[in-house]
Each structure stands twice: as structure tokens, then as C-alpha cells.
C-alpha positions as CSV (number, residue, x, y, z in Angstrom):
1,M,84.4,71.8,90.9
2,K,87.3,70.3,93.1
3,A,86.4,67.9,95.8
4,A,87.1,70.3,98.4
5,E,84.8,73.0,96.7
6,I,82.4,70.5,96.1
7,R,82.6,69.9,100.3
8,K,82.4,73.7,100.6
9,T,79.2,73.9,99.2
10,H,77.4,71.5,100.5
11,I,78.5,72.5,104.2
12,D,77.6,76.1,102.7
13,D,74.1,74.7,102.0
14,R,73.5,73.2,104.7
15,M,74.5,75.5,106.9
16,D,72.4,78.2,105.1
17,Q,69.6,75.7,105.9
18,V,70.2,75.8,109.8
19,Q,70.2,79.2,110.0
20,T,66.8,79.6,108.5
21,W,65.2,77.3,110.7
22,M,66.8,78.6,113.7
23,E,65.7,82.3,113.2
24,S,62.1,81.0,112.4
25,N,62.4,78.9,115.4
26,H,61.6,75.7,113.2
27,H,63.4,73.3,116.0
28,M,60.1,74.2,118.9
29,K,57.3,73.9,116.0
30,S,57.1,69.6,116.6
31,E,59.0,66.7,117.4
32,Q,59.4,66.4,113.6
33,A,60.5,69.9,113.0
34,N,62.9,69.8,116.2
35,Q,64.4,66.0,114.3
36,E,64.9,68.2,110.7
37,V,67.5,70.2,112.2
38,W,69.0,67.9,114.2
39,D,69.0,65.4,111.1
40,V,70.8,68.4,109.1
41,I,73.1,69.5,111.9
42,L,74.5,66.2,112.7
43,K,75.5,66.0,108.6
44,L,77.4,69.3,109.0
45,L,79.2,67.5,112.0
46,R,80.0,65.0,109.5
47,S,82.5,67.7,108.3
48,W,83.9,69.4,111.1
49,G,87.3,69.6,109.9
50,A,86.5,71.3,106.9
51,M,84.1,73.9,108.3
52,T,85.4,77.7,109.5
53,E,85.8,78.1,113.4
54,E,82.3,81.0,113.2
55,D,80.7,78.4,111.4
56,R,82.0,75.7,114.4
57,D,80.7,77.9,117.0
58,Y,76.8,78.7,115.2
59,I,77.0,75.1,114.9
60,E,77.4,74.7,118.7
61,C,74.9,77.3,119.7
62,A,72.6,75.6,117.7
63,K,73.4,72.3,118.7
64,D,72.2,73.2,122.5
65,A,69.3,75.4,121.5
66,V,67.5,72.1,119.7
67,L,68.9,69.5,122.3
68,E,67.4,72.2,125.5
69,R,64.8,72.8,123.0
70,R,65.1,76.7,123.4
71,K,64.1,79.7,121.6
72,W,66.3,80.7,119.3
73,N,67.3,84.3,119.8
74,L,71.0,85.4,118.3
């Protein structure tokens, strides 16, 4: 597997995790849960340039919801 493919796999896995957590409002359950979601978002931000525009838009919205502790209802 090439480096670009590995990076895409890591991004996809992290995006799937964030999406699952956001759809279940995991970030609203406790301070620890909020931090878990935030930590994965921060890891994704390191790969910003390799992410699709759609993924970047999703993360921007998720980031706001996590920071503001808003329910996710997309």
C-alpha cells in the first residue's frame, strides 16, 4: 500500500469515527466524551490538505458543535 493510500485510509477511518460520534451526539454525553471527539478532530486537522472539500466542511461544522456543545442535527 502506498503512503497516499495509507493516509486516505487513516482519514476515512477517523472521519467515520467522528461521523458516528456526531450522529449519536457523543460529544454531549460528558466532558470526557467531548474531549474524545475533539481529539479525533485535531488529528484530522493535521491532514487538512489531504482531505476532500466535503470532509473539510463536515469537520468545520463538527468542530463548531463540539466547541459550542450543540446538538448535532445535520
